[in-house]
NUDREN-615405 format. One record per atom (N, C-alpha, C, CB): x, y, z; residue in one letter; chain; atom name. Coordinates in pm, whole numbers, plus 32768, in hexadecimal, padded with zeros to 4 digits. Glycine has a CB too. Example, Ala and Ser with C-alpha at 12.3 -4.5 7.8 and 13.67 -1.06 7.14 Angstrom:
<nodes>
east / north / up / residuo / cadena / atomo
8527 / 7DC7 / 830C / A / A / N
84CE / 7E3E / 830C / A / A / CA
8528 / 7EB6 / 830C / A / A / C
846B / 7E41 / 8389 / A / A / CB
8505 / 7F1F / 82C4 / S / A / N
8557 / 7F96 / 82CA / S / A / CA
850A / 8003 / 8313 / S / A / C
8580 / 7FC4 / 823C / S / A / CB
</nodes>
This chain:
<nodes>
east / north / up / residuo / cadena / atomo
69A9 / 90FC / 40A3 / X / A / N
69CB / 9168 / 40FE / X / A / CA
6A54 / 914C / 413B / X / A / C
695F / 9178 / 416C / X / A / CB
6AA4 / 91B6 / 4145 / X / A / N
6B24 / 91A8 / 4189 / X / A / CA
6B57 / 9231 / 41B4 / X / A / C
6B8A / 9163 / 412F / X / A / CB
6BBE / 922C / 4205 / X / A / N
6C07 / 92A1 / 4233 / X / A / CA
6C99 / 9288 / 420E / X / A / C
6BF4 / 92BB / 42D0 / X / A / CB
6CDD / 92EE / 41DA / X / A / N
6D6B / 92DE / 41BE / X / A / CA
6DBC / 9346 / 420B / X / A / C
6D87 / 92EA / 4127 / X / A / CB
6E36 / 931F / 422B / X / A / N
6E96 / 937B / 4267 / X / A / CA
6F0E / 937D / 420B / X / A / C
6EBD / 934F / 42FA / X / A / CB
6F38 / 93F5 / 41E4 / X / A / N
6FAF / 9406 / 4193 / X / A / CA
7021 / 9430 / 41F0 / X / A / C
6F99 / 9470 / 4121 / X / A / CB
708D / 93E3 / 41EE / X / A / N
70FC / 93F7 / 424A / X / A / CA
7179 / 9421 / 41FE / X / A / C
7118 / 9377 / 429B / X / A / CB
71B9 / 948B / 422C / X / A / N
7235 / 94BB / 41EE / X / A / CA
72A8 / 945B / 420C / X / A / C
7258 / 9549 / 4221 / X / A / CB
72E9 / 9428 / 41A2 / X / A / N
7358 / 93CC / 41B2 / X / A / CA
73DE / 9414 / 41C3 / X / A / C
735F / 9370 / 413B / X / A / CB
73E7 / 9491 / 4199 / X / A / N
7466 / 94DB / 41A3 / X / A / CA
748D / 94F9 / 4233 / X / A / C
745C / 955C / 4155 / X / A / CB
7430 / 94F2 / 428F / X / A / N
744C / 9515 / 431B / X / A / CA
7494 / 94A5 / 4366 / X / A / C
73CB / 9537 / 4363 / X / A / CB
748C / 942C / 4333 / X / A / N
74D0 / 93B9 / 436F / X / A / CA
74B5 / 93AC / 4406 / X / A / C
7566 / 93C3 / 4356 / X / A / CB
7434 / 93B4 / 4427 / X / A / N
740B / 93A7 / 44B3 / X / A / CA
7417 / 9317 / 44E2 / X / A / C
737B / 93DA / 44C7 / X / A / CB
7436 / 9303 / 4561 / X / A / N
7433 / 927B / 4599 / X / A / CA
73A3 / 9244 / 458D / X / A / C
7463 / 927A / 462E / X / A / CB
7396 / 91C1 / 4592 / X / A / N
7313 / 9181 / 4582 / X / A / CA
72AC / 91B7 / 45E6 / X / A / C
7320 / 90E9 / 4592 / X / A / CB
72D5 / 91C5 / 4663 / X / A / N
7278 / 91F6 / 46C9 / X / A / CA
7247 / 9283 / 46AC / X / A / C
72BA / 91F4 / 4750 / X / A / CB
72A1 / 92D9 / 4680 / X / A / N
727B / 9364 / 4661 / X / A / CA
721E / 9367 / 45E8 / X / A / C
72FA / 93BA / 4646 / X / A / CB
7240 / 931A / 4580 / X / A / N
71EA / 9312 / 4509 / X / A / CA
715F / 92E0 / 452D / X / A / C
722A / 92B6 / 449F / X / A / CB
715B / 9279 / 4581 / X / A / N
70DB / 9240 / 45AA / X / A / CA
7086 / 92A6 / 45F4 / X / A / C
70F1 / 91C5 / 4602 / X / A / CB
70C4 / 92F0 / 464F / X / A / N
707B / 9356 / 469B / X / A / CA
7045 / 93C3 / 463F / X / A / C
70D6 / 9393 / 4708 / X / A / CB
7097 / 93ED / 45DF / X / A / N
706C / 9456 / 4582 / X / A / CA
6FF8 / 9425 / 452B / X / A / C
70E1 / 9483 / 4529 / X / A / CB
6FFE / 93A8 / 44FD / X / A / N
6F90 / 936F / 44AF / X / A / CA
6F11 / 9365 / 4503 / X / A / C
6FB7 / 92E5 / 4479 / X / A / CB
6F20 / 9341 / 4581 / X / A / N
6EAC / 933A / 45DA / X / A / CA
6E6E / 93C5 / 45EB / X / A / C
6ED4 / 9300 / 4664 / X / A / CB
6EC1 / 942B / 45FB / X / A / N
6E8D / 94B5 / 4604 / X / A / CA
6E3B / 94D6 / 4588 / X / A / C
6F02 / 951A / 4615 / X / A / CB
6E6F / 94B4 / 4512 / X / A / N
6E2A / 94D3 / 4495 / X / A / CA
6DA5 / 948B / 448B / X / A / C
6E82 / 94AE / 441E / X / A / CB
6DA3 / 940B / 44AF / X / A / N
6D27 / 93BD / 44A8 / X / A / CA
6CBE / 93F4 / 4507 / X / A / C
6D43 / 932A / 44C7 / X / A / CB
6CE5 / 940E / 4582 / X / A / N
6C86 / 9442 / 45E4 / X / A / CA
6C53 / 94CC / 45BA / X / A / C
6CC7 / 9449 / 4671 / X / A / CB
6CAE / 9523 / 4593 / X / A / N
6C89 / 95AC / 456F / X / A / CA
6C2A / 95B0 / 44F8 / X / A / C
6D05 / 95FE / 4550 / X / A / CB
6C46 / 9561 / 4490 / X / A / N
6BF0 / 9565 / 441A / X / A / CA
6B66 / 952A / 4438 / X / A / C
6C32 / 951A / 43A5 / X / A / CB
6B60 / 94C5 / 448E / X / A / N
6ADE / 948E / 44B4 / X / A / CA
6A8E / 94F4 / 4505 / X / A / C
6AF0 / 940B / 4506 / X / A / CB
6AD1 / 953A / 4560 / X / A / N
6A8C / 95A0 / 45B0 / X / A / CA
6A58 / 9613 / 455A / X / A / C
6AE9 / 95D6 / 461B / X / A / CB
6A99 / 962E / 44EA / X / A / N
6A6F / 9699 / 448F / X / A / CA
6A01 / 966C / 442F / X / A / C
6AE7 / 96CB / 443F / X / A / CB
69ED / 95E9 / 4423 / X / A / N
6990 / 95B1 / 43C1 / X / A / CA
6900 / 95B7 / 43F1 / X / A / C
69B6 / 9522 / 43A1 / X / A / CB
68A5 / 95B1 / 4390 / X / A / N
6817 / 95AC / 43B0 / X / A / CA
67F7 / 9523 / 43EB / X / A / C
67BF / 95C7 / 4331 / X / A / CB
67A4 / 9524 / 4450 / X / A / N
6781 / 94A9 / 4499 / X / A / CA
674D / 943C / 443B / X / A / C
6717 / 94C8 / 4504 / X / A / CB
66FE / 9463 / 43D8 / X / A / N
66C4 / 9404 / 4379 / X / A / CA
6733 / 93B8 / 432E / X / A / C
6668 / 944D / 4315 / X / A / CB
679B / 93FE / 4305 / X / A / N
680A / 93BD / 42BD / X / A / CA
6858 / 9360 / 4318 / X / A / C
6869 / 9427 / 4281 / X / A / CB
686E / 938B / 4393 / X / A / N
68B6 / 9337 / 43F3 / X / A / CA
6867 / 92B7 / 440E / X / A / C
68D0 / 9384 / 4477 / X / A / CB
67E4 / 92C3 / 4423 / X / A / N
6790 / 924D / 443B / X / A / CA
6793 / 91EE / 43C4 / X / A / C
6700 / 9278 / 4459 / X / A / CB
678A / 9226 / 434B / X / A / N
678D / 91D4 / 42D1 / X / A / CA
6814 / 918C / 42C2 / X / A / C
6771 / 922B / 4255 / X / A / CB
6880 / 91D4 / 42DE / X / A / N
6908 / 919D / 42D7 / X / A / CA
6918 / 9128 / 4339 / X / A / C
6971 / 920A / 42F5 / X / A / CB
68E9 / 913A / 43B2 / X / A / N
68F3 / 90D1 / 4417 / X / A / CA
689D / 9059 / 43F3 / X / A / C
68CA / 9107 / 44A0 / X / A / CB
6824 / 9072 / 43C1 / X / A / N
67C7 / 9005 / 43A1 / X / A / CA
67F1 / 8FB9 / 4323 / X / A / C
673A / 903D / 438F / X / A / CB
6815 / 9001 / 42B9 / X / A / N
6830 / 8FC0 / 4239 / X / A / CA
68BC / 8F85 / 422C / X / A / C
681B / 9022 / 41CB / X / A / CB
691E / 8FBF / 4272 / X / A / N
69A7 / 8F8E / 425F / X / A / CA
69EE / 8F6E / 42E2 / X / A / C
69F7 / 8FF4 / 4213 / X / A / CB
69A5 / 8F6F / 434F / X / A / N
69DF / 8F57 / 43D4 / X / A / CA
6A4F / 8FB8 / 43F3 / X / A / C
6A12 / 8EC8 / 43DE / X / A / CB
6A46 / 9033 / 43BD / X / A / N
6AAA / 909A / 43DC / X / A / CA
6B2D / 9087 / 4391 / X / A / C
6AC4 / 909D / 446F / X / A / CB
6B27 / 9060 / 4313 / X / A / N
6BA0 / 9049 / 42C3 / X / A / CA
6BFB / 90C4 / 42C0 / X / A / C
6B7A / 9021 / 4234 / X / A / CB
6C7B / 90AB / 42DE / X / A / N
6CE1 / 9115 / 42DD / X / A / CA
6D5A / 90E5 / 428F / X / A / C
6D0A / 913D / 436E / X / A / CB
6D95 / 913F / 423E / X / A / N
6E0B / 911F / 41EF / X / A / CA
6E70 / 918F / 4201 / X / A / C
6DE7 / 910A / 4158 / X / A / CB
6EF0 / 916C / 4214 / X / A / N
6F5A / 91D0 / 4220 / X / A / CA
6FAE / 91CB / 41A1 / X / A / C
6FB2 / 91B7 / 429F / X / A / CB
6FB7 / 923E / 415F / X / A / N
7000 / 924B / 40E2 / X / A / CA
7075 / 92AB / 40F2 / X / A / C
6FA3 / 927B / 4071 / X / A / CB
70DD / 9297 / 40A3 / X / A / N
7156 / 92E9 / 40AD / X / A / CA
7156 / 935A / 4046 / X / A / C
71D2 / 9293 / 409A / X / A / CB
717F / 93D1 / 4075 / X / A / N
719D / 9440 / 401B / X / A / CA
722E / 9465 / 4034 / X / A / C
713D / 94BC / 4033 / X / A / CB
726F / 949E / 3FCE / X / A / N
7300 / 94B4 / 3FDC / X / A / CA
7325 / 9528 / 4036 / X / A / C
733B / 94CA / 3F57 / X / A / CB
72D4 / 9594 / 4039 / X / A / N
72FC / 960A / 4086 / X / A / CA
7285 / 9664 / 40A2 / X / A / C
7369 / 9658 / 403C / X / A / CB
72A0 / 96D5 / 40E3 / X / A / N
7237 / 9734 / 4108 / X / A / CA
71F0 / 976C / 408D / X / A / C
7273 / 97A6 / 415B / X / A / CB
723B / 9789 / 4025 / X / A / N
7200 / 97C2 / 3FAB / X / A / CA
7197 / 9763 / 3F72 / X / A / C
726E / 97DE / 3F42 / X / A / CB
71B8 / 96E3 / 3F6C / X / A / N
7159 / 9680 / 3F38 / X / A / CA
70E1 / 9670 / 3F95 / X / A / C
71A0 / 95F8 / 3F24 / X / A / CB
70F9 / 9676 / 4017 / X / A / N
708C / 966B / 4079 / X / A / CA
7028 / 96DE / 4068 / X / A / C
70C5 / 966B / 4108 / X / A / CB
705C / 9756 / 405A / X / A / N
7006 / 97CC / 4048 / X / A / CA
6FB7 / 97C2 / 3FC5 / X / A / C
705B / 984F / 4049 / X / A / CB
6FF8 / 978E / 3F5C / X / A / N
6FB4 / 977C / 3EDB / X / A / CA
6F3C / 971F / 3EEB / X / A / C
7016 / 9744 / 3E72 / X / A / CB
6F4E / 96AF / 3F33 / X / A / N
6EE0 / 9651 / 3F48 / X / A / CA
6E74 / 968C / 3FA2 / X / A / C
6F15 / 95CF / 3F84 / X / A / CB
6E99 / 96DF / 4000 / X / A / N
6E36 / 9723 / 4054 / X / A / CA
6DDC / 977B / 3FFC / X / A / C
6E7B / 9778 / 40C2 / X / A / CB
6E1A / 97C6 / 3FA3 / X / A / N
6DCE / 981E / 3F4A / X / A / CA
6D75 / 97CE / 3EEB / X / A / C
6E2E / 9877 / 3EF8 / X / A / CB
6DA9 / 9761 / 3EB3 / X / A / N
6D59 / 970C / 3E5A / X / A / CA
6CE1 / 96D0 / 3EA3 / X / A / C
6DB0 / 969C / 3E1F / X / A / CB
6CF8 / 96A1 / 3F1D / X / A / N
6C8B / 9665 / 3F6C / X / A / CA
6C1F / 96CD / 3F8B / X / A / C
6CC2 / 962A / 3FEF / X / A / CB
6C48 / 9743 / 3FB3 / X / A / N
6BE6 / 97AC / 3FCF / X / A / CA
6B97 / 97D1 / 3F52 / X / A / C
6C2C / 9829 / 4009 / X / A / CB
6BDC / 97D6 / 3EE1 / X / A / N
6B9B / 97F7 / 3E61 / X / A / CA
6B2F / 9790 / 3E3F / X / A / C
6C04 / 97FF / 3DF0 / X / A / CB
6B46 / 9711 / 3E66 / X / A / N
6AE5 / 96A5 / 3E4F / X / A / CA
6A78 / 96A1 / 3EBA / X / A / C
6B2D / 961E / 3E4B / X / A / CB
6A7C / 96FC / 3F1B / X / A / N
6A17 / 9701 / 3F83 / X / A / CA
6A2E / 969E / 3FF4 / X / A / C
6992 / 96E9 / 3F48 / X / A / CB
6AA8 / 9669 / 3FFE / X / A / N
6AC8 / 960A / 4069 / X / A / CA
6AF1 / 9653 / 40E8 / X / A / C
6B39 / 95AB / 403B / X / A / CB
6AD4 / 9618 / 4159 / X / A / N
6AFE / 964E / 41DA / X / A / CA
6B92 / 962E / 41EE / X / A / C
6AA7 / 9615 / 424E / X / A / CB
6BDF / 9691 / 421C / X / A / N
6C6F / 967D / 4232 / X / A / CA
6C98 / 96B0 / 42BC / X / A / C
6CC1 / 96C4 / 41C5 / X / A / CB
6D07 / 9679 / 42EB / X / A / N
6D42 / 96A8 / 4369 / X / A / CA
6DDA / 96A6 / 4357 / X / A / C
6D16 / 964F / 43E4 / X / A / CB
6E15 / 971B / 434E / X / A / N
6EA5 / 972A / 4340 / X / A / CA
6EE1 / 972D / 43CD / X / A / C
6ECB / 97AB / 42EF / X / A / CB
6F41 / 96D5 / 43E7 / X / A / N
6F77 / 96C8 / 446E / X / A / CA
7000 / 970B / 4478 / X / A / C
6F82 / 9633 / 4494 / X / A / CB
700B / 9762 / 44DD / X / A / N
708A / 97A6 / 44F8 / X / A / CA
70BA / 977F / 4583 / X / A / C
707B / 9841 / 44EB / X / A / CB
712C / 973B / 4588 / X / A / N
7168 / 9716 / 4607 / X / A / CA
7197 / 9795 / 464E / X / A / C
71DE / 96B1 / 45F3 / X / A / CB
718A / 9799 / 46D0 / X / A / N
71AD / 9811 / 471D / X / A / CA
7244 / 982C / 4725 / X / A / C
7177 / 9804 / 47A9 / X / A / CB
7295 / 97C8 / 4707 / X / A / N
7326 / 97DC / 470A / X / A / CA
7362 / 97D8 / 4795 / X / A / C
7348 / 985F / 46CB / X / A / CB
732B / 9787 / 47ED / X / A / N
735C / 9781 / 4877 / X / A / CA
73AB / 9703 / 4897 / X / A / C
72E8 / 978B / 48D6 / X / A / CB
73A9 / 96A1 / 483B / X / A / N
73F3 / 9626 / 4856 / X / A / CA
7454 / 9607 / 47E4 / X / A / C
7392 / 95AF / 486C / X / A / CB
7425 / 95C5 / 477C / X / A / N
747A / 959A / 470E / X / A / CA
74AA / 960E / 46B5 / X / A / C
7430 / 9536 / 46B9 / X / A / CB
744F / 966B / 4698 / X / A / N
7470 / 96DD / 4643 / X / A / CA
749A / 9755 / 4696 / X / A / C
73F9 / 9703 / 45EA / X / A / CB
74EF / 97A8 / 465F / X / A / N
7520 / 9820 / 46A4 / X / A / CA
74BD / 9895 / 469B / X / A / C
75A6 / 984A / 466B / X / A / CB
7464 / 9890 / 4639 / X / A / N
7401 / 98FA / 4625 / X / A / CA
737F / 98BC / 45F2 / X / A / C
7436 / 9967 / 45C0 / X / A / CB
730F / 9905 / 45F6 / X / A / N
7292 / 98CF / 45C0 / X / A / CA
72A5 / 98A0 / 452F / X / A / C
7221 / 9939 / 45C8 / X / A / CB
7271 / 9828 / 4513 / X / A / N
7287 / 97E9 / 4491 / X / A / CA
7208 / 97A2 / 4462 / X / A / C
72FC / 9785 / 4498 / X / A / CB
71DF / 97BC / 43E7 / X / A / N
716D / 9776 / 43AB / X / A / CA
719B / 96E8 / 438B / X / A / C
7138 / 97C1 / 432A / X / A / CB
7152 / 9686 / 43BE / X / A / N
717D / 95FA / 43B2 / X / A / CA
7124 / 95A4 / 4359 / X / A / C
7182 / 95BD / 4439 / X / A / CB
70A1 / 95BB / 435D / X / A / N
7047 / 9564 / 4312 / X / A / CA
6FC0 / 95A7 / 42FB / X / A / C
7033 / 94E0 / 435C / X / A / CB
6F6D / 9561 / 42AE / X / A / N
6EEB / 9595 / 4286 / X / A / CA
6E85 / 9525 / 428D / X / A / C
6EF0 / 95D2 / 41F9 / X / A / CB
6E16 / 953E / 42D0 / X / A / N
6DA5 / 94E0 / 42CF / X / A / CA
6D40 / 950B / 4267 / X / A / C
6D62 / 94D8 / 435B / X / A / CB
6D09 / 94AC / 421E / X / A / N
6CA2 / 94C7 / 41B9 / X / A / CA
6C30 / 9463 / 41CD / X / A / C
6CDB / 94BE / 4127 / X / A / CB
6BB5 / 9497 / 41D3 / X / A / N
6B40 / 9441 / 41DE / X / A / CA
6AFD / 944D / 4266 / X / A / C
6B67 / 93B0 / 41C4 / X / A / CB
6AB7 / 93E6 / 428E / X / A / N
6A90 / 9372 / 4240 / X / A / CA
6A2E / 9398 / 41D2 / X / A / C
6A54 / 9307 / 429B / X / A / CB
6A38 / 9350 / 4163 / X / A / N
69E1 / 9369 / 40F1 / X / A / CA
69E3 / 92EF / 4096 / X / A / C
6A0E / 93E9 / 40A3 / X / A / CB
699B / 92F7 / 4028 / X / A / N
6996 / 928A / 3FC8 / X / A / CA
6A21 / 926F / 3F90 / X / A / C
6933 / 92A9 / 3F55 / X / A / CB
6A45 / 91EF / 3F87 / X / A / N
6ACA / 91C8 / 3F57 / X / A / CA
6AEA / 9206 / 3ED0 / X / A / C
6AD5 / 9132 / 3F4F / X / A / CB
6A8B / 91FF / 3E72 / X / A / N
6AA6 / 9232 / 3DEC / X / A / CA
6AC2 / 92C8 / 3DEC / X / A / C
6A32 / 9213 / 3D90 / X / A / CB
6A85 / 9311 / 3E45 / X / A / N
6A9B / 93A1 / 3E4F / X / A / CA
6B28 / 93BE / 3E84 / X / A / C
6A31 / 93E2 / 3EAC / X / A / CB
6B53 / 9372 / 3EE8 / X / A / N
6BD9 / 9383 / 3F20 / X / A / CA
6C42 / 934E / 3EBF / X / A / C
6BE5 / 933B / 3FA9 / X / A / CB
6C26 / 92D9 / 3E83 / X / A / N
6C85 / 929C / 3E26 / X / A / CA
6C9D / 92F3 / 3DAB / X / A / C
6C53 / 9213 / 3DFA / X / A / CB
6C3C / 9343 / 3D88 / X / A / N
6C4A / 939D / 3D14 / X / A / CA
6CC7 / 93F5 / 3D22 / X / A / C
6BCD / 93F6 / 3D05 / X / A / CB
6CE6 / 941C / 3D9D / X / A / N
6D5B / 9472 / 3DB0 / X / A / CA
6DD4 / 942B / 3DEC / X / A / C
6D36 / 94E6 / 3E07 / X / A / CB
6DC0 / 93B9 / 3E2E / X / A / N
6E31 / 9378 / 3E73 / X / A / CA
6E61 / 92F7 / 3E30 / X / A / C
6E0A / 9359 / 3F01 / X / A / CB
6E24 / 92D0 / 3DC1 / X / A / N
6E43 / 924E / 3D84 / X / A / CA
6ED5 / 923F / 3D5A / X / A / C
6DEB / 9238 / 3D0D / X / A / CB
6F1C / 92AB / 3D45 / X / A / N
6FA9 / 92A2 / 3D1A / X / A / CA
7009 / 9288 / 3D8F / X / A / C
6FD1 / 9323 / 3CD2 / X / A / CB
6FD6 / 9295 / 3E09 / X / A / N
702C / 9285 / 3E80 / X / A / CA
7036 / 91F3 / 3EAB / X / A / C
6FF6 / 92D9 / 3EF4 / X / A / CB
70A6 / 91D2 / 3EE9 / X / A / N
70BF / 914B / 3F1D / X / A / CA
70AD / 914A / 3FB5 / X / A / C
714E / 911A / 3EF6 / X / A / CB
708D / 90D3 / 3FEA / X / A / N
7081 / 90C7 / 407B / X / A / CA
7109 / 90D8 / 40BD / X / A / C
7043 / 9040 / 40A1 / X / A / CB
7106 / 9104 / 4138 / X / A / N
7183 / 9116 / 4186 / X / A / CA
71BA / 908C / 41A6 / X / A / C
7169 / 916A / 420A / X / A / CB
723D / 907C / 4195 / X / A / N
727A / 8FFB / 41B7 / X / A / CA
72EA / 900E / 421C / X / A / C
72B0 / 8FB5 / 4139 / X / A / CB
</nodes>
């Protein structure tokens, strides 16, 4: 069991902003998830979370569609545009928590954020 966050690298957000956006995605996707899956994720993997990089909004939307097609819970995060961005901007996507193999089926080609 794990939860993944896909983060747009083209936005070049400062570390603090990226971290906050990833936290929004993780919290939002857990709140949208079925309690049984959240409990299983916490018990079996101690709440494993992985942050992966996508190149841009187009790729992020593609992964959102693929995840939904696989029956995974998703949370697309849109920053309000009040601090770093000049306008509302989609920054990241939370997927899961769910079985690793189910999530890896669509995200295995992505690399971790560095």
